[in-house]
N, CA, C and O atoms as CSV, one atom per row, in Angstrom:
chain,resi,resn,atom,element,x,y,z
A,1,MET,N,N,35.530,55.216,144.865
A,1,MET,CA,C,37.168,55.398,145.818
A,1,MET,C,C,38.253,54.621,145.588
A,1,MET,O,O,39.025,55.147,144.786
A,2,ALA,N,N,38.666,53.360,146.073
A,2,ALA,CA,C,39.664,52.524,146.004
A,2,ALA,C,C,39.003,51.574,144.260
A,2,ALA,O,O,37.872,51.340,143.834
A,3,ASP,N,N,40.456,51.275,143.705
A,3,ASP,CA,C,40.090,50.357,142.209
A,3,ASP,C,C,40.972,49.823,142.504
A,3,ASP,O,O,41.944,50.450,142.925
A,4,ASN,N,N,40.987,47.937,142.360
A,4,ASN,CA,C,41.389,46.486,143.494
A,4,ASN,C,C,41.787,46.410,141.641
A,4,ASN,O,O,40.998,45.921,140.833
A,5,ASN,N,N,42.872,46.880,141.332
A,5,ASN,CA,C,42.893,45.652,139.873
A,5,ASN,C,C,44.312,44.947,140.352
A,5,ASN,O,O,44.828,44.865,141.466
A,6,LYS,N,N,44.780,44.416,138.902
A,6,LYS,CA,C,45.427,43.746,138.189
A,6,LYS,C,C,46.486,44.092,138.853
A,6,LYS,O,O,46.980,43.273,139.628
A,7,GLU,N,N,47.097,45.462,138.684
A,7,GLU,CA,C,48.557,45.991,139.490
A,7,GLU,C,C,48.671,45.829,141.205
A,7,GLU,O,O,49.643,45.804,141.960
A,8,ASN,N,N,47.734,45.768,141.348
A,8,ASN,CA,C,48.099,45.719,142.863
A,8,ASN,C,C,48.389,46.739,143.344
A,8,ASN,O,O,49.554,46.841,143.727
A,9,LYS,N,N,47.497,47.864,143.517
A,9,LYS,CA,C,47.563,49.490,144.027
A,9,LYS,C,C,46.089,50.171,143.972
A,9,LYS,O,O,45.113,50.148,143.221
A,10,TYR,N,N,46.472,50.780,145.174
A,10,TYR,CA,C,45.731,51.938,145.987
A,10,TYR,C,C,45.317,52.832,145.270
A,10,TYR,O,O,45.963,53.880,145.247
A,11,VAL,N,N,43.989,52.692,144.376
A,11,VAL,CA,C,44.034,54.292,143.403
A,11,VAL,C,C,42.931,55.355,144.418
A,11,VAL,O,O,41.743,55.213,144.711
A,12,LEU,N,N,43.838,56.332,144.733
A,12,LEU,CA,C,42.287,57.276,145.286
A,12,LEU,C,C,41.895,58.103,144.455
A,12,LEU,O,O,42.847,58.289,143.698
A,13,ASP,N,N,40.931,58.798,144.106
A,13,ASP,CA,C,40.471,59.852,143.468
A,13,ASP,C,C,40.013,61.152,144.411
A,13,ASP,O,O,39.059,61.384,145.153
A,14,ASN,N,N,41.027,61.766,144.049
A,14,ASN,CA,C,40.735,62.807,145.172
A,14,ASN,C,C,39.863,64.160,144.206
A,14,ASN,O,O,40.305,65.304,144.312
A,15,GLY,N,N,38.714,63.905,143.362
A,15,GLY,CA,C,38.255,64.699,143.504
A,15,GLY,C,C,38.341,66.426,142.457
A,15,GLY,O,O,37.559,67.321,142.137
A,16,SER,N,N,39.946,66.051,142.246
A,16,SER,CA,C,40.257,67.022,141.853
A,16,SER,C,C,40.824,66.239,140.666
A,16,SER,O,O,41.034,65.027,140.633
A,17,ASN,N,N,41.194,67.810,138.969
A,17,ASN,CA,C,41.738,67.455,137.324
A,17,ASN,C,C,43.031,67.292,137.978
A,17,ASN,O,O,43.737,66.611,137.234
A,18,GLU,N,N,43.688,67.636,139.105
A,18,GLU,CA,C,44.957,67.073,138.609
A,18,GLU,C,C,45.569,65.956,138.821
A,18,GLU,O,O,46.768,65.848,139.080
A,19,GLY,N,N,44.788,65.089,138.722
A,19,GLY,CA,C,45.473,63.570,138.033
A,19,GLY,C,C,44.615,63.036,139.300
A,19,GLY,O,O,43.592,63.450,139.846
A,20,ILE,N,N,45.713,61.635,139.592
A,20,ILE,CA,C,44.818,60.519,140.225
A,20,ILE,C,C,46.600,60.329,141.355
A,20,ILE,O,O,47.800,60.442,141.107
A,21,ILE,N,N,45.748,59.996,142.591
A,21,ILE,CA,C,46.652,59.226,143.233
A,21,ILE,C,C,47.176,57.722,143.583
A,21,ILE,O,O,46.371,57.047,144.225
A,22,GLN,N,N,48.035,57.296,143.351
A,22,GLN,CA,C,48.115,55.229,143.491
A,22,GLN,C,C,49.114,55.118,144.751
A,22,GLN,O,O,50.075,55.869,144.921
A,23,ILE,N,N,48.863,54.414,145.322
A,23,ILE,CA,C,49.339,53.826,146.999
A,23,ILE,C,C,49.568,52.084,146.433
A,23,ILE,O,O,48.696,51.266,146.142
A,24,ALA,N,N,51.311,51.907,146.420
A,24,ALA,CA,C,51.500,50.680,146.060
A,24,ALA,C,C,51.221,49.391,147.170
A,24,ALA,O,O,51.353,49.635,148.369
A,25,ASP,N,N,50.884,48.200,146.781
A,25,ASP,CA,C,49.999,47.342,147.445
A,25,ASP,C,C,51.597,47.515,148.284
A,25,ASP,O,O,51.514,48.617,148.825
A,26,ASP,N,N,52.636,47.062,148.531
A,26,ASP,CA,C,54.096,47.010,148.969
A,26,ASP,C,C,53.950,48.259,149.992
A,26,ASP,O,O,54.117,47.833,151.134
A,27,VAL,N,N,53.867,48.711,149.988
A,27,VAL,CA,C,53.420,50.653,150.470
A,27,VAL,C,C,52.464,50.546,151.610
A,27,VAL,O,O,52.798,50.678,152.787
A,28,VAL,N,N,51.082,50.264,151.132
A,28,VAL,CA,C,50.375,49.822,152.091
A,28,VAL,C,C,51.037,48.768,152.812
A,28,VAL,O,O,51.439,49.124,153.920
A,29,SER,N,N,51.267,47.561,152.496
A,29,SER,CA,C,51.793,46.352,153.651
A,29,SER,C,C,52.739,46.769,154.423
A,29,SER,O,O,52.658,46.473,155.615
A,30,SER,N,N,54.033,47.667,153.883
A,30,SER,CA,C,55.473,48.894,154.639
A,30,SER,C,C,54.456,48.838,155.659
A,30,SER,O,O,54.338,48.024,156.575
A,31,ILE,N,N,53.667,49.929,155.326
A,31,ILE,CA,C,52.503,50.581,156.454
A,31,ILE,C,C,52.083,49.799,157.396
A,31,ILE,O,O,52.857,49.814,158.353
A,32,VAL,N,N,51.352,49.248,157.509
A,32,VAL,CA,C,51.103,47.548,158.620
A,32,VAL,C,C,52.471,47.130,159.156
A,32,VAL,O,O,52.474,46.909,160.367
A,33,GLY,N,N,53.474,46.994,158.607
A,33,GLY,CA,C,54.608,46.074,159.309
A,33,GLY,C,C,55.143,47.109,160.374
A,33,GLY,O,O,55.721,46.591,161.328
A,34,LEU,N,N,55.042,48.561,160.371
A,34,LEU,CA,C,55.971,49.513,160.779
A,34,LEU,C,C,55.225,49.813,162.219
A,34,LEU,O,O,55.777,50.008,163.301
A,35,ALA,N,N,53.483,49.790,161.858
A,35,ALA,CA,C,53.199,49.929,162.718
A,35,ALA,C,C,53.111,48.589,163.687
A,35,ALA,O,O,53.220,48.769,164.900
A,36,VAL,N,N,52.977,47.679,163.341
A,36,VAL,CA,C,52.494,46.663,164.239
A,36,VAL,C,C,54.386,46.372,165.132
A,36,VAL,O,O,54.585,45.739,166.170
A,37,THR,N,N,55.245,46.948,164.428
A,37,THR,CA,C,55.952,47.035,165.266
A,37,THR,C,C,56.835,47.988,166.236
A,37,THR,O,O,57.902,48.274,166.779
A,38,GLU,N,N,55.691,48.189,166.022
A,38,GLU,CA,C,55.775,49.726,166.741
A,38,GLU,C,C,55.121,49.499,168.484
A,38,GLU,O,O,55.238,49.977,169.612
A,39,VAL,N,N,54.325,48.325,167.661
A,39,VAL,CA,C,53.401,48.194,169.202
A,39,VAL,C,C,54.042,46.871,170.119
A,39,VAL,O,O,54.588,45.774,170.001
A,40,ASP,N,N,53.444,48.040,171.298
A,40,ASP,CA,C,54.941,47.140,172.744
A,40,ASP,C,C,54.665,46.307,172.626
A,40,ASP,O,O,53.577,46.349,172.051
A,41,GLY,N,N,55.209,44.533,172.972
A,41,GLY,CA,C,54.979,43.377,173.325
A,41,GLY,C,C,54.981,42.779,172.064
A,41,GLY,O,O,55.426,41.634,172.144
A,42,VAL,N,N,54.654,43.105,170.907
A,42,VAL,CA,C,55.155,42.385,169.237
A,42,VAL,C,C,57.030,42.584,169.264
A,42,VAL,O,O,57.756,43.578,169.246
A,43,SER,N,N,57.255,41.324,169.306
A,43,SER,CA,C,58.600,40.720,168.597
A,43,SER,C,C,59.162,41.286,167.722
A,43,SER,O,O,60.140,41.996,167.485
A,44,LYS,N,N,58.225,40.760,167.230
A,44,LYS,CA,C,58.521,40.568,165.180
A,44,LYS,C,C,56.712,40.254,164.432
A,44,LYS,O,O,55.630,39.933,164.924
A,45,LEU,N,N,57.210,40.569,163.031
A,45,LEU,CA,C,56.217,39.483,162.680
A,45,LEU,C,C,56.770,38.377,161.910
A,45,LEU,O,O,57.881,38.340,161.383
A,46,THR,N,N,55.816,37.432,161.906
A,46,THR,CA,C,55.681,35.827,160.883
A,46,THR,C,C,55.407,35.924,159.759
A,46,THR,O,O,54.541,36.685,159.327
A,47,GLY,N,N,56.249,35.006,158.948
A,47,GLY,CA,C,55.770,34.885,158.096
A,47,GLY,C,C,55.265,33.154,157.743
A,47,GLY,O,O,55.052,32.242,158.542
A,48,ASP,N,N,55.187,33.163,156.254
A,48,ASP,CA,C,54.802,31.338,156.119
A,48,ASP,C,C,56.440,30.805,155.959
A,48,ASP,O,O,57.014,31.850,155.654
A,49,ILE,N,N,57.175,30.037,155.993
A,49,ILE,CA,C,58.395,29.503,155.143
A,49,ILE,C,C,59.363,30.270,154.398
A,49,ILE,O,O,60.569,30.501,154.488
A,50,THR,N,N,58.790,30.460,153.935
A,50,THR,CA,C,59.070,30.695,152.224
A,50,THR,C,C,60.120,32.572,152.805
A,50,THR,O,O,61.299,32.925,152.748
A,51,ARG,N,N,58.878,33.206,153.270
A,51,ARG,CA,C,59.304,34.515,153.722
A,51,ARG,C,C,60.415,34.728,155.386
A,51,ARG,O,O,61.246,35.551,155.768
A,52,GLU,N,N,59.742,33.353,155.996
A,52,GLU,CA,C,61.251,33.217,156.714
A,52,GLU,C,C,62.586,32.934,156.151
A,52,GLU,O,O,63.509,33.610,156.604
A,53,ILE,N,N,62.887,31.951,155.137
A,53,ILE,CA,C,64.015,31.343,154.597
A,53,ILE,C,C,64.688,32.944,154.052
A,53,ILE,O,O,65.879,33.198,154.235
A,54,ILE,N,N,63.868,33.805,153.465
A,54,ILE,CA,C,64.202,35.118,153.344
A,54,ILE,C,C,64.644,35.840,154.082
A,54,ILE,O,O,65.507,36.636,153.715
A,55,SER,N,N,64.147,35.792,155.501
A,55,SER,CA,C,64.149,36.957,156.516
A,55,SER,C,C,65.854,36.450,156.779
A,55,SER,O,O,66.860,37.082,156.454
A,56,LYS,N,N,65.779,35.136,157.457
A,56,LYS,CA,C,67.315,34.873,157.246
A,56,LYS,C,C,68.277,34.986,156.554
A,56,LYS,O,O,69.383,35.271,157.015
A,57,LEU,N,N,68.074,34.808,155.461
A,57,LEU,CA,C,69.122,35.598,154.416
A,57,LEU,C,C,69.442,37.090,154.940
A,57,LEU,O,O,70.387,37.819,154.637
A,58,GLY,N,N,68.674,37.252,155.569
A,58,GLY,CA,C,69.259,38.905,155.948
A,58,GLY,C,C,68.311,40.264,154.553
A,58,GLY,O,O,68.776,41.353,154.217
A,59,LYS,N,N,67.330,39.805,154.193
A,59,LYS,CA,C,66.363,40.108,153.483
A,59,LYS,C,C,65.345,40.855,154.519
A,59,LYS,O,O,64.248,40.320,154.679
A,60,ASN,N,N,65.545,41.679,155.010
A,60,ASN,CA,C,64.185,42.095,156.637
A,60,ASN,C,C,63.317,42.800,155.069
A,60,ASN,O,O,63.538,43.544,154.113
A,61,ASN,N,N,62.143,41.861,155.728
A,61,ASN,CA,C,61.055,42.610,154.930
A,61,ASN,C,C,59.468,43.181,156.368
A,61,ASN,O,O,58.948,42.433,157.197
A,62,LEU,N,N,59.180,44.562,156.141
A,62,LEU,CA,C,58.535,45.095,156.726
A,62,LEU,C,C,56.762,44.153,156.557
A,62,LEU,O,O,55.881,44.180,157.416
A,63,SER,N,N,56.687,43.321,155.043
A,63,SER,CA,C,55.675,43.405,154.820
A,63,SER,C,C,55.590,41.193,154.980
A,63,SER,O,O,54.717,40.581,154.364
A,64,LYS,N,N,56.091,40.837,155.406
A,64,LYS,CA,C,56.186,39.396,156.503
A,64,LYS,C,C,55.761,39.661,157.279
A,64,LYS,O,O,56.045,40.371,158.244
A,65,GLY,N,N,54.212,38.572,156.669
A,65,GLY,CA,C,53.246,37.645,157.938
A,65,GLY,C,C,51.909,38.866,157.601
A,65,GLY,O,O,51.405,39.337,158.620
A,66,ILE,N,N,51.414,39.309,156.417
A,66,ILE,CA,C,51.059,40.408,156.105
A,66,ILE,C,C,50.100,40.280,154.580
A,66,ILE,O,O,50.542,40.162,153.438
A,67,LYS,N,N,48.889,40.339,154.962
A,67,LYS,CA,C,47.602,40.261,153.239
A,67,LYS,C,C,46.387,41.080,153.562
A,67,LYS,O,O,45.360,40.865,154.206
A,68,VAL,N,N,46.969,42.308,152.745
A,68,VAL,CA,C,46.015,43.304,152.189
A,68,VAL,C,C,44.911,42.683,151.534
A,68,VAL,O,O,45.315,41.839,150.734
A,69,THR,N,N,43.386,42.805,151.583
A,69,THR,CA,C,42.547,42.997,150.750
A,69,THR,C,C,41.777,43.802,150.564
A,69,THR,O,O,41.057,44.221,151.470
A,70,TYR,N,N,41.712,44.304,149.150
A,70,TYR,CA,C,40.695,45.903,149.339
A,70,TYR,C,C,39.764,45.347,148.515
A,70,TYR,O,O,39.677,44.810,147.411
A,71,GLU,N,N,38.883,45.772,149.755
A,71,GLU,CA,C,37.342,45.599,149.329
A,71,GLU,C,C,36.698,46.971,148.481
A,71,GLU,O,O,37.274,47.586,147.584
A,72,GLU,N,N,35.394,47.239,149.020
A,72,GLU,CA,C,34.940,48.279,147.877
A,72,GLU,C,C,36.095,49.709,148.272
A,72,GLU,O,O,37.057,50.219,147.698
A,73,ASP,N,N,35.371,49.951,149.529
A,73,ASP,CA,C,35.804,51.053,150.190
A,73,ASP,C,C,36.464,51.208,151.726
A,73,ASP,O,O,36.015,51.825,152.692
A,74,SER,N,N,37.768,50.375,151.590
A,74,SER,CA,C,38.268,49.606,153.026
A,74,SER,C,C,39.106,48.618,152.062
A,74,SER,O,O,39.107,48.005,150.995
A,75,VAL,N,N,39.922,48.970,153.416
A,75,VAL,CA,C,40.521,47.078,153.603
A,75,VAL,C,C,40.816,46.530,154.784
A,75,VAL,O,O,40.796,46.938,155.945
A,76,SER,N,N,41.238,45.003,153.987
A,76,SER,CA,C,41.234,44.614,155.296
A,76,SER,C,C,42.677,43.557,155.644
A,76,SER,O,O,43.038,42.728,154.808
A,77,VAL,N,N,43.131,43.666,156.479
A,77,VAL,CA,C,44.076,43.900,157.108
A,77,VAL,C,C,44.480,41.675,157.826
A,77,VAL,O,O,43.684,41.138,158.597
A,78,ASP,N,N,45.714,40.953,157.324
A,78,ASP,CA,C,45.854,39.525,158.409
A,78,ASP,C,C,47.413,39.545,158.211
A,78,ASP,O,O,48.111,39.324,157.222
A,79,VAL,N,N,47.779,39.975,159.826
A,79,VAL,CA,C,48.573,39.302,160.163
A,79,VAL,C,C,48.954,38.682,160.846
A,79,VAL,O,O,48.346,38.030,161.696
A,80,SER,N,N,50.078,38.736,160.636
A,80,SER,CA,C,51.099,37.324,161.887
A,80,SER,C,C,52.157,37.885,162.599
A,80,SER,O,O,52.932,38.668,162.049
A,81,VAL,N,N,52.296,37.467,164.113
A,81,VAL,CA,C,52.932,38.515,164.275
A,81,VAL,C,C,53.823,37.405,165.935
A,81,VAL,O,O,53.093,36.480,166.290
A,82,CYS,N,N,54.877,37.504,166.579
A,82,CYS,CA,C,54.961,36.700,167.592
A,82,CYS,C,C,55.397,37.748,168.442
A,82,CYS,O,O,56.149,38.664,168.110
A,83,VAL,N,N,54.756,37.520,169.843
A,83,VAL,CA,C,54.582,38.247,170.684
A,83,VAL,C,C,55.853,37.595,172.386
A,83,VAL,O,O,56.110,36.641,173.121
A,84,LYS,N,N,56.081,38.568,172.175
A,84,LYS,CA,C,57.646,38.580,173.438
A,84,LYS,C,C,56.824,37.493,175.140
A,84,LYS,O,O,55.658,37.805,174.899
A,85,PHE,N,N,56.758,36.974,175.895
A,85,PHE,CA,C,57.034,36.774,176.848
A,85,PHE,C,C,56.492,37.575,178.026
A,85,PHE,O,O,57.038,38.561,178.522
A,86,GLY,N,N,55.331,37.013,178.411
A,86,GLY,CA,C,54.958,37.764,179.743
A,86,GLY,C,C,53.495,38.664,179.882
A,86,GLY,O,O,52.599,38.811,180.714
A,87,TYR,N,N,53.967,39.324,178.083
A,87,TYR,CA,C,53.207,40.119,177.637
A,87,TYR,C,C,51.552,39.725,177.830
A,87,TYR,O,O,51.505,38.517,178.063
A,88,ASN,N,N,50.191,40.313,177.817
A,88,ASN,CA,C,48.874,39.942,177.781
A,88,ASN,C,C,48.119,39.392,176.479
A,88,ASN,O,O,47.024,39.949,176.545
A,89,ILE,N,N,48.129,38.625,175.381
A,89,ILE,CA,C,48.740,38.021,174.147
A,89,ILE,C,C,47.095,38.987,173.878
A,89,ILE,O,O,47.513,40.029,173.373
A,90,VAL,N,N,45.708,39.105,173.962
A,90,VAL,CA,C,44.830,39.745,173.973
A,90,VAL,C,C,44.859,41.296,173.878
A,90,VAL,O,O,44.549,42.018,172.930
A,91,GLU,N,N,45.182,41.520,174.754
A,91,GLU,CA,C,46.207,43.210,174.847
A,91,GLU,C,C,46.351,43.626,173.470
A,91,GLU,O,O,45.695,44.117,172.551
A,92,VAL,N,N,48.091,42.993,173.886
A,92,VAL,CA,C,48.786,43.161,172.494
A,92,VAL,C,C,48.266,43.206,171.430
A,92,VAL,O,O,48.499,44.223,170.775
A,93,SER,N,N,47.042,41.780,170.597
A,93,SER,CA,C,46.577,41.974,169.422
A,93,SER,C,C,45.714,43.047,169.465
A,93,SER,O,O,45.775,43.654,168.396
A,94,LYS,N,N,44.770,43.649,170.407
A,94,LYS,CA,C,43.594,44.634,170.199
A,94,LYS,C,C,44.660,45.778,169.938
A,94,LYS,O,O,44.494,46.472,168.934
A,95,ALA,N,N,45.763,46.031,170.783
A,95,ALA,CA,C,46.702,47.450,170.344
A,95,ALA,C,C,47.313,47.278,168.804
A,95,ALA,O,O,47.607,48.219,168.066
A,96,VAL,N,N,47.432,45.903,168.495
A,96,VAL,CA,C,47.382,45.824,166.658
A,96,VAL,C,C,46.468,46.140,165.991
A,96,VAL,O,O,46.567,46.817,164.969
A,97,GLN,N,N,45.749,45.835,166.317
A,97,GLN,CA,C,44.331,46.144,165.843
A,97,GLN,C,C,43.844,48.196,165.452
A,97,GLN,O,O,43.243,48.898,164.638
A,98,ASP,N,N,44.760,48.284,166.907
A,98,ASP,CA,C,43.835,50.281,166.606
A,98,ASP,C,C,44.758,50.525,166.011
A,98,ASP,O,O,44.614,51.432,165.192
A,99,LYS,N,N,46.091,49.892,166.101
A,99,LYS,CA,C,47.420,50.781,165.782
A,99,LYS,C,C,47.407,50.948,164.225
A,99,LYS,O,O,47.487,51.940,163.501
A,100,VAL,N,N,47.200,48.836,163.840
A,100,VAL,CA,C,47.197,49.535,161.940
A,100,VAL,C,C,46.226,49.937,161.546
A,100,VAL,O,O,46.673,50.550,160.576
A,101,LYS,N,N,44.841,50.148,161.506
A,101,LYS,CA,C,43.207,51.039,161.790
A,101,LYS,C,C,44.084,52.404,161.583
A,101,LYS,O,O,43.816,52.954,160.515
A,102,GLN,N,N,44.746,52.851,162.110
A,102,GLN,CA,C,45.086,53.858,162.150
A,102,GLN,C,C,46.003,55.333,161.905
A,102,GLN,O,O,45.768,56.531,161.749
A,103,SER,N,N,47.888,53.874,162.027
A,103,SER,CA,C,48.399,54.399,160.926
A,103,SER,C,C,47.752,54.532,159.382
A,103,SER,O,O,47.781,55.476,158.592
A,104,LEU,N,N,47.035,52.925,159.260
A,104,LEU,CA,C,46.447,52.984,157.369
A,104,LEU,C,C,45.612,54.582,157.410
A,104,LEU,O,O,46.182,55.273,156.566
A,105,LEU,N,N,44.757,55.197,157.921
A,105,LEU,CA,C,43.966,55.769,157.803
A,105,LEU,C,C,45.040,57.289,157.608
A,105,LEU,O,O,45.300,57.880,156.560
A,106,THR,N,N,45.539,57.635,159.130
A,106,THR,CA,C,46.866,58.815,158.947
A,106,THR,C,C,47.905,58.708,157.074
A,106,THR,O,O,48.137,59.290,156.014
A,107,MET,N,N,48.002,58.224,157.400
A,107,MET,CA,C,48.993,57.684,156.357
A,107,MET,C,C,48.734,57.912,154.689
A,107,MET,O,O,49.345,58.577,153.852
A,108,THR,N,N,47.475,56.994,154.610
A,108,THR,CA,C,46.593,57.335,153.184
A,108,THR,C,C,45.784,57.699,153.271
A,108,THR,O,O,45.709,58.434,152.286
A,109,GLY,N,N,44.360,57.843,154.131
A,109,GLY,CA,C,43.509,57.393,153.863
A,109,GLY,C,C,42.750,56.538,153.690
A,109,GLY,O,O,41.650,56.809,153.207
A,110,LEU,N,N,43.214,54.748,154.153
A,110,LEU,CA,C,42.565,54.388,153.583
A,110,LEU,C,C,41.596,53.557,155.204
A,110,LEU,O,O,42.097,53.101,156.232
A,111,LYS,N,N,40.515,53.629,154.904
A,111,LYS,CA,C,39.852,52.611,156.298
A,111,LYS,C,C,39.742,51.099,155.833
A,111,LYS,O,O,39.659,50.384,154.834
A,112,CYS,N,N,39.784,51.087,156.898
A,112,CYS,CA,C,40.441,49.785,157.219
A,112,CYS,C,C,39.922,48.773,158.313
A,112,CYS,O,O,40.315,48.682,159.476
A,113,SER,N,N,38.524,47.712,157.395
A,113,SER,CA,C,37.162,46.875,158.202
A,113,SER,C,C,37.429,46.368,158.943
A,113,SER,O,O,36.868,46.419,160.038
A,114,VAL,N,N,38.340,45.702,158.684
A,114,VAL,CA,C,38.757,44.658,160.147
A,114,VAL,C,C,40.489,44.538,159.997
A,114,VAL,O,O,40.943,44.919,158.918
A,115,VAL,N,N,41.301,44.113,160.859
A,115,VAL,CA,C,42.782,43.287,161.742
A,115,VAL,C,C,42.674,42.095,162.305
A,115,VAL,O,O,42.523,41.773,163.483
A,116,ASN,N,N,42.749,41.594,161.516
A,116,ASN,CA,C,42.582,39.931,162.030
A,116,ASN,C,C,44.169,39.676,162.644
A,116,ASN,O,O,45.082,40.138,161.961
A,117,VAL,N,N,44.512,38.974,163.877
A,117,VAL,CA,C,45.799,39.251,164.175
A,117,VAL,C,C,45.988,37.628,164.771
A,117,VAL,O,O,45.010,37.200,165.385
A,118,ARG,N,N,47.070,36.782,164.643
A,118,ARG,CA,C,46.809,35.385,164.483
A,118,ARG,C,C,48.511,35.861,165.245
A,118,ARG,O,O,49.405,36.587,164.810
A,119,VAL,N,N,48.365,34.944,166.718
A,119,VAL,CA,C,49.858,34.687,166.982
A,119,VAL,C,C,50.063,33.127,167.192
A,119,VAL,O,O,49.528,32.124,167.665
A,120,SER,N,N,51.677,33.783,166.239
A,120,SER,CA,C,52.113,32.577,165.714
A,120,SER,C,C,53.017,32.114,166.340
A,120,SER,O,O,53.739,31.374,165.673
A,121,ASN,N,N,53.294,32.243,167.391
A,121,ASN,CA,C,54.551,32.687,168.669
A,121,ASN,C,C,54.512,33.221,169.345
A,121,ASN,O,O,53.757,34.188,169.245
A,122,ILE,N,N,55.430,32.996,170.809
A,122,ILE,CA,C,56.021,33.557,171.747
A,122,ILE,C,C,57.260,33.589,171.814
A,122,ILE,O,O,57.748,32.520,172.181
A,123,ASP,N,N,58.143,34.593,171.553
A,123,ASP,CA,C,59.594,35.691,171.944
A,123,ASP,C,C,59.992,34.674,173.583
A,123,ASP,O,O,59.094,34.531,174.413
A,124,PHE,N,N,60.908,34.280,173.739
A,124,PHE,CA,C,60.991,33.953,175.589
A,124,PHE,C,C,62.436,34.998,175.646
A,124,PHE,O,O,62.766,35.580,176.679
A,125,THR,N,N,62.829,35.052,174.975
A,125,THR,CA,C,64.854,36.445,174.663
A,125,THR,C,C,63.843,36.962,175.728
A,125,THR,O,O,62.678,36.739,176.058
A,126,GLU,N,N,65.047,37.897,176.159
A,126,GLU,CA,C,65.284,38.855,176.300
A,126,GLU,C,C,65.749,39.605,175.935
A,126,GLU,O,O,65.755,40.680,176.536
């Protein structure tokens, strides 16, 4: 079903002779990023220092703080977030996991075996 190759894309064999469907890694990461930011209680995605500098330069990236690993018939996702002050971190993290899995399945047909959530910061601003 999936082919993890050097070009970092998900290749879907839809069983027809009409051709293949390729979904770029950045597209999958962006879907994850959008899903995460839609969860109530998530302030923003957070990433490594390089991505933080890029975002401060005005280049907002929905894939910041996201790592997608392709497995044989599914993907695993690691995501790093900043949670708003006053929200239950465990509940927000579970909501992130559910939203990511559902969004990937709905938009791409990809099954997500695991979503690891790292809460790297708390946002105290209102």
